[in-house]
C-alpha positions in Angstrom: 31.5 36.9 -75.8 34.4 38.9 -77.4 37.9 37.4 -77.1 40.0 38.5 -74.1 42.7 40.2 -76.3 40.2 42.6 -77.8 38.9 43.6 -74.4 42.4 44.3 -73.2 43.1 46.4 -76.3 40.1 48.6 -75.5 41.1 49.3 -71.9 42.5 52.8 -71.3 45.6 52.9 -69.1 46.9 56.1 -67.5 50.4 57.0 -68.4 52.9 56.1 -65.7 54.4 59.6 -65.4 51.0 61.2 -64.4 50.1 58.8 -61.5 53.1 59.5 -59.2 53.9 57.7 -56.0 52.3 58.3 -52.7 53.9 57.7 -49.3 52.3 57.6 -45.8 54.0 60.8 -44.7 53.1 63.1 -47.5 50.8 65.4 -45.6 50.4 67.0 -42.2 49.3 64.8 -39.3 45.6 63.7 -39.5 45.0 63.9 -35.7 44.4 66.7 -33.2 47.7 67.9 -31.7 47.9 67.6 -27.9 46.9 70.8 -26.2 47.7 69.9 -22.6 44.0 70.2 -21.5 42.0 67.1 -20.6 40.1 66.0 -23.7 41.4 69.1 -25.5 38.8 71.2 -23.7 40.0 74.4 -22.0 38.3 74.9 -18.6 35.9 77.8 -18.3 36.8 80.9 -16.3 36.1 80.9 -12.6 32.4 81.3 -11.7 31.2 79.9 -15.0 29.8 76.4 -15.6 30.9 74.1 -18.3 28.3 73.9 -21.1 27.4 70.4 -22.1 27.2 69.4 -25.7 23.9 68.1 -27.1 24.9 64.4 -27.2 26.3 64.1 -23.7 23.0 63.7 -21.7 21.7 61.2 -24.2 24.9 59.2 -24.0 24.9 59.2 -20.1 21.3 58.1 -19.9 21.7 55.5 -22.6 24.9 54.0 -21.2 24.0 53.9 -17.6 20.4 53.0 -18.4 21.5 50.0 -20.5 23.9 48.9 -17.7 21.1 49.1 -15.1 18.7 47.2 -17.4 21.4 44.5 -18.0 21.9 44.2 -14.2 18.2 43.6 -13.7 18.1 41.0 -16.5 21.1 39.3 -15.0 19.6 39.2 -11.5 16.3 37.7 -12.7 17.6 35.3 -15.3 16.4 31.7 -15.0 18.8 29.1 -13.5 19.7 26.8 -16.3 22.7 25.0 -14.8 23.1 21.3 -15.1 23.4 20.8 -11.4 20.0 22.3 -10.7 18.4 20.1 -13.4 20.2 17.0 -12.1 19.0 17.7 -8.5 15.4 18.1 -9.6 15.6 15.0 -11.8 17.1 12.9 -8.9 14.4 14.1 -6.5 11.7 13.2 -9.0 13.1 9.7 -9.6 13.6 9.0 -5.9 10.0 10.1 -5.1 8.8 7.8 -7.9 10.5 4.9 -6.3 9.2 5.8 -2.9 12.6 6.7 -1.4 13.4 9.7 0.8 15.7 12.2 -0.7 16.3 14.2 2.5 18.7 12.8 5.1 17.1 12.1 8.4 19.4 10.7 11.1 18.2 7.6 12.9 17.0 8.3 16.4 18.7 6.3 19.1 
């Protein structure tokens, strides 16, 4: 492996006077200027319908379809709470001992 000093000597450095300084505000704004129309889209003339863009229907179907699918999954998800497990375990242990787990009032 060559010594570090010889590698540093081979590196080419750009002269300081050619690089110049750059500041954050050196160009025009990089965003769309507000136009006053919602989403920057001018409404169509009366009697004409708005033309959808190609991606819009796919986005609507994908977004609302995914929300519907997530709702169905959430509705049918298994009950994994600790309370449900403990109740089933307590019932099984009480039945194994021959005890009743349902309250039945004594008849008088």
